[in-house]
ROMARVO-512134 format. One record per atom (N, C-alpha, C, O): residue in one letter; x, y, z. Coordinates in steps of 0.1 Angstrom, whole numbers, plus 5000, padded with zeros to 4 digits. Atoms other than C-alpha are relative to their C-alpha. Last residue first. Layout:
# residues N
AXYZ
...
# end
This chain:
# residues 437
Q501450054998
Q063159883660
Q500049854998
Q498949794999
G500450014986
G066759993667
G498649955002
G498249925013
V499050064992
V067460123632
V499549995015
V499050095020
A498949924997
A064260203614
A500949935009
A500649835015
P500149954986
P062059933599
P501350095003
P502350064997
I499050054992
I062159913560
I499950055014
I499850185016
P498949914995
P058860003545
P501049925009
P500649835016
E500349944987
E056959713529
E501150095004
E502350065001
E499750084988
E057659663492
E499650075013
E499350195013
E499849914989
E055959813462
E500249925012
E499349855017
I500950034989
I056359553434
I500450105012
I501550115015
P499450044987
P057859683403
P499049985011
P497950045010
N499949894991
N055859693370
N500649955013
N500549835017
Q500750034987
Q056759423345
Q500150125009
Q501250185010
G501349955002
G057659503308
G499249985013
G498050005013
S500950115002
S060759293308
S498550034999
S497749954997
Q499650065014
Q062959593303
Q499149884997
Q499049854986
S498550045001
S061159743333
S500249954986
S499449954977
G499650095010
G057759903340
G501549975001
G502250055008
S500650144999
S056960213359
S500449914989
S500749964978
V500750025013
V059460503357
V499449865001
V500249765001
H499750135006
H060560573393
H499049984988
H497850004989
W501050025011
W060860923406
W500449874994
W501549854989
L499750125009
L062560943440
L498949994990
L497749974993
I501050035010
I062761283458
I500449884992
I501549874987
A499750085012
A064861333489
A498749994992
A497649994997
S501250005009
S065261543520
S500349924987
S501549924983
I500050105010
I067561533550
I498750004992
I497750004998
D501350055005
D068261823573
D500249914989
D501249914981
D500649915011
D071661833588
D498749944996
D498449834998
E499649874998
E073261693620
E499450104990
E499450224993
F499049955010
F071361373619
F500350155002
F499450225007
D500149854998
D069661233650
D501150064991
D502250084996
E501149955008
E069160873638
E499750155002
E498850214996
T501049924993
T072560773651
T498950034990
T499150034978
G500250054986
G075460543643
G499050085008
G498950075020
T499749894991
T076460743612
T499949965015
T500550025023
R498749955003
R076560433589
R500550105010
R501650105015
D499050114996
D073560253605
D501450054998
D502350025005
A500050014985
A071460573605
A501149895004
A501849915014
L499449884994
L072360643569
L500249995015
L501250025020
H498650015003
H071660283557
H500750125007
H501850115012
W499450104992
W068260293575
W501549994998
W502349985007
M499849954987
M067460623559
M500649905010
M501449935018
L498949905000
L068160473525
L500250065014
L501350085018
A498850074999
A065960173534
A501250094999
A502250075006
D499850054986
D063060393542
D501349935001
D502049955011
L499749894991
L063460583509
L500249965015
L501250005021
A498749965003
A063660253490
A500550125008
A501650135013
A499150094993
A060560123507
A501550044998
A502350035007
R500149964986
R058660423494
R500949925009
R501649975018
P499549874996
P059960383459
P499950035015
P500950095020
G501049905005
G059660003456
G500450145005
G501250155015
H501049954991
H062859823464
H499050094993
H499450164984
D501150094999
D064759623438
D498950045010
D497949975011
A500750005013
A067059913429
A498849915000
A497849934993
L501449994997
L068059973465
L499149994988
L497950014988
D500450124992
D071659843460
D498550005003
D497949905007
G500050125009
G072060103432
G499649875007
G498949795002
L501250005008
L071060373456
L499949894991
L498849834989
I501250044991
I073760263480
I498750004992
I497949914993
T499950144998
T076360283452
T498949955009
T498349845006
S500550075012
S075060623442
S500149855001
S499349784996
T501549995000
T075660743477
T499449934988
T498449864990
E500550104991
E079160603476
E498550015002
E497849905003
Q499850135006
Q079860813446
Q499549885008
Q498849795004
E501050035011
E078161123459
E500249864994
E499349794991
G499649965013
G080161143492
G499049954989
G498249864992
L500550115009
L079460953525
L500550034985
L501049944979
M501349975007
M081661183545
M499649894991
M500549824985
V499950015014
V084361033568
V498650034993
V497749964997
G499949875006
G084261153604
G500150004985
G500350114979
T498649965001
T085160823620
T500150144994
T501350194993
T499549984986
T081560743632
T501550055000
T502050095011
D500150124992
D080260803596
D500750035014
D501050145017
E498850064996
E079661153583
E499849875008
E498949865015
S500150064987
S076661283563
S501349925003
S501949874994
E499049944991
E077761503534
E499949945014
E500649995023
S498650025005
S076061293507
S501050055010
S502250005010
I499850145003
I072761273527
I501549984996
I502249905003
G500050074987
G072461613543
G500349864999
G500649795008
D498750034996
D073461743508
D500149945015
D501249905019
S499449894994
S069861703497
S501549975005
S501849855005
L499650024986
L068961423473
L500650135005
L501350204998
I499649874997
I067161413439
I500250015015
I499250005023
W499849974986
W067061053427
W500450155001
W501450194995
L499449874998
L065660973392
L500050025015
L499050025022
R500449924988
R064960613384
R500850135001
R502050144997
D499149904995
D064860403353
D499550085012
D498350085015
G499050064991
G062760093350
G501050105005
G501750075015
P500650094990
P060860213319
P501149935009
P502149885003
A500750115006
A062860483301
A499549915011
A499849935023
L500150124991
L063860823314
L499249894993
L498149924989
T501250085001
T064961083288
T500149885009
T501149815010
T499750145002
T067461363293
T498749934998
T497649995000
D501150095006
D067561743292
D500549854999
D501749834996
V499550135005
V069561983313
V498949914996
V497949905004
T500950125000
T068362343317
T500749884994
T501349894983
E500250085012
E070862613325
E499049895003
E498949845014
Y500250144997
Y071062903350
Y499849924987
Y499449984976
E500550085011
E072263263348
E500049855004
E500849805011
A499450135002
A072563493378
A499449924989
A498249924987
G499650035013
G071163833372
G500749874998
G501349854987
S500949965010
S071063933408
S500549984986
S501750004984
I499549905009
I073463733430
I498950034990
I498349944984
L498749954997
L072763533462
L500450124991
L500750234995
G500049914989
G069163443465
G501350065003
G501550125013
V500949885001
V069263133444
V500150085012
V500250045023
P501250004992
P072362903444
P499150124998
P499650224992
M500049914989
M074562913413
M498849995009
M497749985004
G500949885000
G074862613391
G500250085012
G500750045022
G499949934987
G076362263397
G499150125001
G498050115007
E498749944999
E076862133361
E500250075013
E501350145015
G499849864996
G073761913359
G501550035001
G502449955001
L500549895008
L072961543359
L500450135005
L500650155017
F500249884992
F074961253374
F499750114991
F500450144981
E499749875006
E074460923355
E499850115010
E498750115017
T500249894992
T074660563368
T500450134993
T501450144987
Q499249895002
Q074260253347
Q499650125008
Q498450145011
G499049984990
G072559953362
G500950124998
G501750155007
N498950095003
N070659843331
N501150015010
N502149955009
A500450134998
A067460003344
A501149894998
A501149795004
R500650065011
R069260333346
R499649855003
R500249795012
L499650145000
L069960503378
L499249934989
L498049924990
V500850095008
V069760883373
V500649865000
V501749844996
I499450135004
I071361093400
I498949924993
I497849904998
P501050105001
P070561463406
P500649874994
P501549884985
H500450055013
H073761643414
H498949905001
H499049815008
P499250115004
P073861813448
P499449954987
P498249964984
H500550124994
H072062153448
H500949884996
H501649894986
G499250024988
G073862463437
G499749885008
G500449855018
A499549874995
A071162553413
A500749985013
A500150015024
Q499250014988
Q070462253391
Q500550135005
Q501350194997
C499149904998
C067762293364
C500649985014
C499949975024
L499749954986
L065862003351
L501050115000
L501950124991
S499349885001
S064161873319
S500250055014
S499250065022
L499749934988
L063061513317
L500850124998
L501950114991
A499049895001
A061461353287
A500150075013
A499150115019
G498950034991
G059661023295
G501150115000
G502150105006
T498850035007
T057561063264
T501149965010
T502149905005
R500350085012
R053961063278
R501349954994
R501449844989
L500550144997
L054661153314
L499849924987
L499949804987
D501050025010
D056761463305
D499649855002
D500449764998
M500050145005
M058761533337
M498849994990
M497650024994
H501250025007
H059861883347
H500049874993
H500949844985
A500150105011
A062561933373
A498649994994
A497649995001
L501449995005
L063562213396
L500049914988
L500849934978
V500250065013
V066662143417
V498550014996
V497649985004
M501250075004
M067562373446
M500249924987
M501149944979
T499750085012
T070162553466
T498749934996
T497849915005
A500550145002
A068962833488
A500649934988
A500849994978
Y500150035014
Y070163163502
Y499549864999
Y499449795010
H500150145004
H069963313537
H499950004984
H499550094978
D498750065004
D071363653545
D499949864995
D500949804990
T499450104992
T067963803544
T501449964995
T501749984984
C498749954995
C065864083530
C500649915010
C500249915021
I499650054987
I063163903510
I501350065004
I502350044996
E501150004990
E061164073482
E500449955014
E499749985024
K500949885000
K063664173456
K499150015012
K498950125018
L499249884998
L066463923461
L499250135002
L499650225009
L499450014987
L064063633465
L500850135003
L500650195014
R501149984990
R061963733435
R500650005014
R500250095022
E500349864999
E065163763414
E498950045010
E499050145016
N498849934995
N066263413422
N499850155002
N500150215012
L500050024985
L062763273418
L501250075006
L501150135017
R501149914994
R062563423383
R500049995015
R499950095022
A499649865001
A065963273374
A499050095006
A499350195013
V499049984990
V064862933387
V500550145000
V500750205011
A500750004987
A061662943366
A501050035011
A500750115020
I500749874999
I063763043335
I499250015013
I499350125019
H499049904997
H066162753341
H499450145001
H499850235008
P499649994986
P063262513344
P501050115003
P500950175014
A498750074999
A061762603311
A500550015014
A500550125020
C499049945008
C058162713316
C501349925001
C501449835009
P498749984994
P055462483329
P500950074990
P500950044978
R499150115003
R051962533314
R501450035006
R501750155008
Y498650004995
Y049062743323
Y500849884997
Y500249774997
G499950014986
G045962783301
G501450015005
G502350064998
E500750134997
E045362713264
E500149985015
E499749875020
S501450005005
S046063073253
S499349885004
S498049885005
T500150005014
T049263063275
T498550014996
T497650015005
K501350015006
K050063153310
K500150004985
K500850084979
E500349885008
E053463073325
E498649984993
E498249864990
F501150025011
F054362823352
F499950144993
F500150244998
A499650115009
A057462773374
A499049994988
A499249904980
V499049955009
V057063103392
V500449904990
V501149944980
N498950094999
N053762993407
N501050044989
N500850054978
S499049944992
S051463293411
S501249915002
S502249945009
G499749865004
G049263213382
G501050065008
G501750155003
L498950005009
L049462843391
L500450144994
L501550164990
H500349905010
H047262903421
H501250014990
H502250074994
G501449954998
G047062613446
G499650104989
G498450104985
P500950065011
P050062423432
P498650065001
P497850044992
S501350064995
S052362653453
S499249954988
S499050024978
L500250125009
L055862713439
L498749935003
L498649815001
Y499649965014
Y056363073451
Y499749884991
Y499649904979
A501149915006
A054362983483
A500350034986
A499450044977
A501150105003
A056862693490
A498850084994
A498150034985
L499750065013
L059662953488
L498949904995
L498649894984
R500249905010
R058063153516
R500249944986
R499549974976
A501549985002
A057662843537
A499750104989
A498850094982
T500550125007
T061362763532
T498550014997
T498049984986
M499649975014
M062263123542
M499549884991
M499149904980
L500849895005
L060363063574
L500350034986
L499350054978
A501350055002
A062062733580
A499050104994
A498250074986
S499950085012
S065462893576
S498649944996
S498349944984
S499949915011
S064563153601
S500149934987
S499549974977
I501249935003
I063262893625
I500150094988
I499250094979
G500849944990
G066162643626
G498850094994
G498550074982
H501050094993
H068962573603
H499050085008
H499250205010
G500249994986
G071362743579
G499049905005
G498549814998
S498850004992
S071162773541
S499650015015
S498650085018
V499649864996
V067862683525
V501249995009
V501349905018
D499350014988
D067662343507
D500550145004
D501450204998
I499449874996
I065062313480
I500749975013
I500249905022
A499350034987
A063862013460
A500850125003
A501550184995
Y499049904995
Y061362063432
Y500549955013
Y499849895022
M499450044988
M059261833409
M501050115005
M501750174997
L498849914997
L056861943381
L500549955014
L499749945023
V499849984986
V054561683366
V501250085002
V502350064996
Q498749934996
Q053161643331
Q500050015015
Q499050025022
E498850065006
E050661423313
E501350075004
E502350044998
P499950154999
P047361463331
P501349944995
P501549824997
G500750075010
G047761843336
G500249855002
G501049805010
S500549895009
S050362013356
S499349944988
S499949924977
P500550055013
P050861793386
P499550114991
P498850204996
V501249945004
V052961983412
V499549944987
V500249954977
F500350015014
F055661813432
F498650064997
F497750075005
G501450005004
G057261873465
G499949974985
G500949964978
V500250085013
V060461883485
V498550004997
V497750015006
L501450015005
L061562133512
L500049924987
L500949944978
D500250085012
D064662163533
D498550004997
D497650015005
G500049915012
G065362453557
G499849924988
G500049984977
G498749995008
G064562293590
G499850084988
G498750144985
V500349955014
V062062263618
V501350014993
V502450024999
H501449995001
H062062063651
H499650054986
H498749994979
G500649954987
G065661973646
G498549994998
G497949914991
S499050044990
S067561783618
S499550045014
S499949975024
P499149904994
P064561813596
P500949955010
P500649855017
R499750024986
R063261503578
R501050115005
R502250105002
L499649874994
L061461533544
L500349985015
L499349945022
M499650014987
M061061233521
M500550135005
M501250204998
L499349894994
L059161213489
L500449975014
L499749905021
A500050014986
A057960933466
A500950115006
A502050145000
I499249904993
I056960963430
I499949985015
I498849965020
Q500349984986
Q055660683408
Q501050105006
Q502250105003
G498949984991
G055560653370
G499550035014
G498450065016
V498850025008
V053460553340
V501350025009
V502450005005
G500250105010
G050460513362
G501349964993
G501849854994
F500549945012
F050860843380
F499749894989
F499449934978
D499850095012
D051260673414
D499350074988
D498150084988
K501150005010
K051660933442
K500449914988
K501549914983
F499950105010
F053660933474
F498850014990
F497650044995
R498650055000
R054461193501
R500149894989
R501349854986
E500150135008
E051361413496
E501449954998
E502250014991
P501250084996
P050861693522
P500049864993
P499449764999
V499950125009
V054361833518
V498949905003
V499149805009
L499649955013
L053862183532
L500249894990
L500349914977
S501249995008
S052062003560
S500250074986
S499450064977
Q500250135006
Q055461893573
Q498750014991
Q498649944981
Q499150015011
Q056162263579
Q499849864993
Q499949864980
L500449915011
L052962303598
L501049994989
L500649994977
Q501250055007
Q053662003619
Q499650084988
Q499250034978
R499650125008
R057162123626
R498849944993
R498949904981
A499449955012
A055762463636
A500549884991
A500449894979
E501049965009
E053362293660
E500650054987
E500050034976
T500750125004
T056262113676
T498950034990
T498749964980
L499150075010
L058262433676
L499349874995
L499549844984
E500149925012
E055362613694
E500849944989
E500449934977
Q501350025006
Q055062343720
Q499950074987
Q499350024977
E500050145005
E058862343726
E498649974993
E498649914983
Q499350005012
Q058662723729
Q500049864993
Q499949844981
A500849935010
A055962703755
A500750004986
A500149984976
E501250085004
E057862433773
E499150064990
E498650004981
Y499550125009
Y061062633771
Y498949914996
Y498849874985
L499849945013
L059262953784
L500549894990
L500149884979
G501249965006
G057862763813
G500150054986
G499450014977
K500750135003
K061162603821
K498750024993
K498349964983
L499350055012
L062862943818
L499349874996
L499149844984
E500449925012
E060363083843
E500549954987
E499849944977
S501450035002
S060962793867
S499450084988
S498750034980
L500150135006
L064662833863
L498649964997
L498349904986
A499649995014
A064363203870
A499949874993
A499549874981
S501149935007
S062263133901
S500450024985
S499550014977
C501150095002
C064762873912
C498850064993
C498250004984
L499650095010
L067663113907
L498849904997
L498649874985
R500149935013
R065863383926
R500449914989
R499749914978
S501449975002
S065263143955
S499850074986
S499050044979
N500650135004
N068863013953
N498550024996
N498049964987
N499550035013
N070163373954
N499449874994
N499049864983
E500649905009
E067963453984
E500449974985
E499649974976
R501450045001
R069063134002
R499250094990
R498450054982
L500150125009
L072663203993
L498649964999
L498149924988
Q499849965014
Q072263554007
Q499949894991
Q499449904980
E501349945004
E070763414039
E500150054985
E499250044978
Q501050115002
Q073663174042
Q498750064996
Q498050004987
M499750075012
M076163454037
M499049894997
M498649874985
Q500349915011
Q074363664063
Q500349934987
Q499649944977
L501549995002
L074263374087
L499750094988
L498850064981
I500450135006
I078063304083
I498550014997
I498149964986
R499650015014
R078763674088
R499649874993
R499249874982
E500949925008
E076563684119
E500550004985
E499649994976
G501350075003
G078363384133
G499150094991
G498450034983
A499750115010
A081763554129
A498749934997
A498449894985
L499849945012
L080363864147
L500349904989
L499849914978
L501349965006
L078963654174
L500150064987
L499350044978
R500750125004
R082363494180
R498650034994
R498249974984
S499350055012
S084063834181
S499349874995
S499249864982
E500349915011
E081463974205
E500749954987
E500049954976
L501450035004
L081863674228
L499650084988
L499050034978
E499950125008
E085663724228
E498649964995
E498449914984
E499349975013
E085164084238
E500149884992
E499849884980
I500949935009
I082563984265
I500650034986
I499950034976
N499449875002
N084663714281
N499350084989
N499150034978
V500049935013
V082463434292
V500750135000
V500450225008
P501049895001
P083463234323
P500150084987
P501250094981
K500649934988
K083362994306
K501150025010
K502049945012
T499750044987
T085162914273
T499350085011
T499350205010
L499649884992
L083462974240
L500249955015
L499349885021
F499950024986
F083162714213
F500350135007
F501050215001
D498949934993
D082062734177
D499949965015
D499049915019
D499249925009
D079962574150
D501250065007
D502250095001
A499749874995
A078462284170
A500850074990
A501750014983
G500649895008
G077061994149
G500250145005
G499750235000
C501550004997
C077561674170
C499350124993
C498150124993
N500650115007
N081061624154
N498450005002
N497749944994
L500149975014
L082161974164
L499249884993
L498549914983
G501049905003
G081261904200
G499850044985
G498750054981
E501350064998
E083061574201
E498950114997
E497950084991
A500350095012
A086161724185
A498649955002
A497849944992
V500349915011
V086162004212
V499649924987
V498749954980
A501349944998
A085861744239
A499650104989
A498550104984
G501050105002
G088661534226
G498650065001
G497750034994
K500250015014
K090961844223
K498849904997
K498149924988
E499250115006
E090661924260
E499649984985
E498450004982
S499149955010
S089262274268
S500849894993
S501549914984
R499150115005
R086262194290
R500850064989
R500350124980
S498749984993
S084862504308
S501049894996
S502149905000
T499550114992
T082062514283
T501250045007
T502050135002
L499349944989
L079762734263
L500449895009
L499649815015
L500050074987
L078762574230
L500850085010
L502050135007
I498749984992
I078062804201
I499849935013
I498849965021
F500050064986
F075462704175
F501350025006
F502449975001
Y498650014996
Y074562904143
Y500149965015
Y499550035023
G499849954987
G071162814131
G501449995004
G501949885004
Y499050064992
Y070562764093
Y500150075014
Y499950205015
R498849925000
R067362854076
R501049945010
R500549865019
D499849945012
D064162674066
D501250084999
D501650144988
A500149854998
A064362434095
A500350064986
A501050004978
S500149945013
S063962054099
S499850155002
S498950205010
M501349935002
M065161944133
M500050054986
M501150104981
Q500950095006
Q068061694133
Q498750064997
Q497950004989
R499650025014
R070561974140
R499149904992
R499049914980
F500349885008
F068662064171
F500449994985
F499650034977
A501450005003
A068761704184
A499650134992
A498750124983
R500350115010
R072561694180
R498550004997
R498149984985
C499549965013
C072962034197
C499749894989
C499249934978
F500949905005
F070661934226
F500550044986
F499650064977
E501350065004
E072561614231
E499050104994
E498450074984
I499750095011
I075861794232
I498849944994
I498549944982
G499949925012
G074462074254
G500349924988
G499949954977
D498949904999
D073161834281
D500250074986
D499450054977
M499449995013
M069661684282
M501250105000
M500950225002
G500950065010
G068861594318
G500750004986
G501749934984
P500750124996
P071061824339
P499049964989
P498550044982
M501349974995
M073262074320
M499349875005
M499649774999
M500450084989
M076962074312
M498750055006
M498650155012
W499750145003
W077562214277
W499449915011
W498649825009
D499050064991
D075962554281
D500149854997
D499249794992
S500550114991
S074162674250
S501149955009
S502349935005
L498950004990
L074463004231
L499649905010
L498749925018
I500250074987
I072262954201
I501250015008
I502349975003
I498850044993
I072163194171
I499649945013
I498749985020
D498949985009
D069563264144
D501349945007
D502149885000
P499149894998
P066663124165
P501150014989
P501349914982
S498650035001
S063962894152
S500850125002
S500650224995
D499449885006
D060462994164
D501549985000
D502250015010
A501049895002
A058062724175
A500550124993
A499950184984
A501050055009
A060362424170
A499050114997
A498450124986
C499450005014
C063262624185
C499049954990
C498950004979
M500049865005
M061162694216
M500650014986
M500150094978
R501349965003
R060362324220
R499950144995
R499250184986
L500550065012
L063962234216
L498650044996
L498350064985
A499449935011
A065062494242
A499549944986
A499350014977
T500749885002
T062662344267
T500550084988
T499750134980
A501350045004
A064162004263
A499150124997
A498450134987
G500150035014
G067662144264
G498749964995
G498350004984
C499550145003
C067262314297
C499949974985
C499250054978
E499350054989
E066662664313
E500649854998
E501449815006
A500550144996
A065662834282
A500949945010
A502149955010
E499350094991
E066063204274
E499349875001
E498149864999
S501050094993
S065163454246
S500849905008
S502049885006
V499550114992
V067263744232
V498849935007
V497949995012
Q501350044994
Q066663984204
Q500249875007
Q500549775001
Y500650135003
Y070064134198
Y498649985006
Y498350045016
G501050005011
G070964504197
G499449864996
G498749854986
R499350005013
R074164514217
R499049984988
R499549954977
K499349875002
K072464614249
K500650014987
K500750124981
T501149915004
T070264304245
T500550144998
T500150214989
L500450015014
L073364084243
L498950104996
L498950154985
M499049965009
M074864204276
M499650004985
M499950094977
V499749854999
V071664194295
V501050044990
V500950144983
R501249935006
R070663844282
R500350155000
R500050224990
L499950015015
L074163704289
L498950084994
L499150154984
I498849935003
I074063814326
I500150014984
I500350124979
R500349864998
R070463694330
R501250094995
R501050194989
R500949965011
R071263354315
R499750155001
R499750214991
Q499249995012
Q074263314338
Q499150044988
Q499550124980
L499149894999
L072163404368
L500850024987
L500950134981
A500849885003
A069363164358
A500950125001
A500750224993
S499849894990
S071862884357
S499350124996
S499550184986
D500850034988
D070462584338
D500250105011
D499550105021
D499150024988
D071762744306
D499149975012
D498150035014
V500450124993
V070362794271
V501049965011
V502149935008
V499050034989
V070563144256
V499449885008
V498349885013
L500650084990
L068563174223
L501149965010
L502149905006
I499050084993
I069763464201
I499249925011
I498449995018
K500650064989
K067563634174
K501049905007
K501549815000
F499750144998
F069363864150
F499449955013
F499450025024
P498750034993
P067664194146
P500249855000
P499249774999
R500249994986
R064864224119
R501449975007
R502349935000
G500949884996
G064364264082
G499850015014
G498750065019
M501050054990
M065663914074
M499150115005
M498050085010
S501450015005
S067164034041
S499049955010
S497849945007
G500050065013
G070364154058
G498650014994
G497950114996
Q501350075002
Q069664244094
Q500049924987
Q499349834985
S499850045014
S073064364108
S498949904996
S498949794999
T500949915008
T071764524140
T500249974985
T499550034977
G501450034999
G072964244163
G499150084991
G498050054989
L500350145002
L076364394169
L498549985001
L497850055008
P500450074988
P076664774167
P499649864996
P499049834986
R501450004999
R078664884135
R499649935014
R500449855018
D500449884993
D082364974138
D498450015001
D497950105007
D501249965007
D083664624129
D499450115008
D499150105020
S499649915011
S087164604144
S498850054992
S498850164987
I500550045013
I085864444176
I500350114990
I500150234993
M501449955003
M088164504205
M499549974986
M500349934978
# end
């Protein structure tokens, strides 16, 4: 007897109706007997006297289970099963062949044409109930899979919409972040400045910029906020506001005098920024930076290094100097002390301020570039104009790492003192094409 204590045919699942069974047999008596037995057990039963009629009925309303005789005139059960499986349907139909044939070859033939089960004639009611119960379980699982797939498709569609919206927002955020550096190159006559800002993702935590302070002075800054992504980018935007050239009265790097605003000592400005961050921004992020002040008349350079990689001076005679002693990042410790480093740049000299995304970039074997090899590359770019030198630097990095999708944000400032020992201004070269172009 059936171990399941529920009435057959009443297990509806998500279909919301009894299971539909189509009985296909050329014997009207056999069809009637099966119809009576199945109806009593809660099934919704329909009949067809041949395979052709059954196919038309299936096309109009696909049944859940088919009980089909094998031997029928015209289209037999095997041909009907094969044709039924070729029909397009939104759900699976469980197919049971009724046959008096029991040889293994016949069973294999039936399975190959798409039948799910066999039942020997004359039909034993207990055996029929067992086969139907197995079919119901298969159909229930198939229906659950359909529902799960439908929910999954809906969820994926929703996620796709959210992803596309987020992608659009991140693209706009990248454009906004890039607008924080509206001017990437400027010729001051006695010197040229070129900037590069390349986030590793849509947005990043690096920032570079400069603020002209009168006709004879320029302030330069490079910032690298810890971490990546949106939170780092938001902190970067806040730091940009603290160094904004729009209103020098709110710029932490300037102080008001009787003659107007003038840059304060770099270490004082960095200390102010450190306290401002700790007081006004509640975050686990911190930032490394270099703040530099250039006197265009004398070439005097004053800078403060706060945890950022050492600024590199390449002299016109090929000598390399690393400036600064390291320093404490800003936004970590209240009362941190900073130092100003002074030097003088002569015609032909260059100042490079680079983020650690350059010196810590790894080649295909995992070896970091390092500051010494970085300075060697910069020396090889001495004959390039400022903008071309930045493009060439990126080309070297992409060639060394084997990719243009860098793991860390990359930013750089290049200040070139116009003129050389021969008194000639350098020629600004065409940008170097990217790898693969």
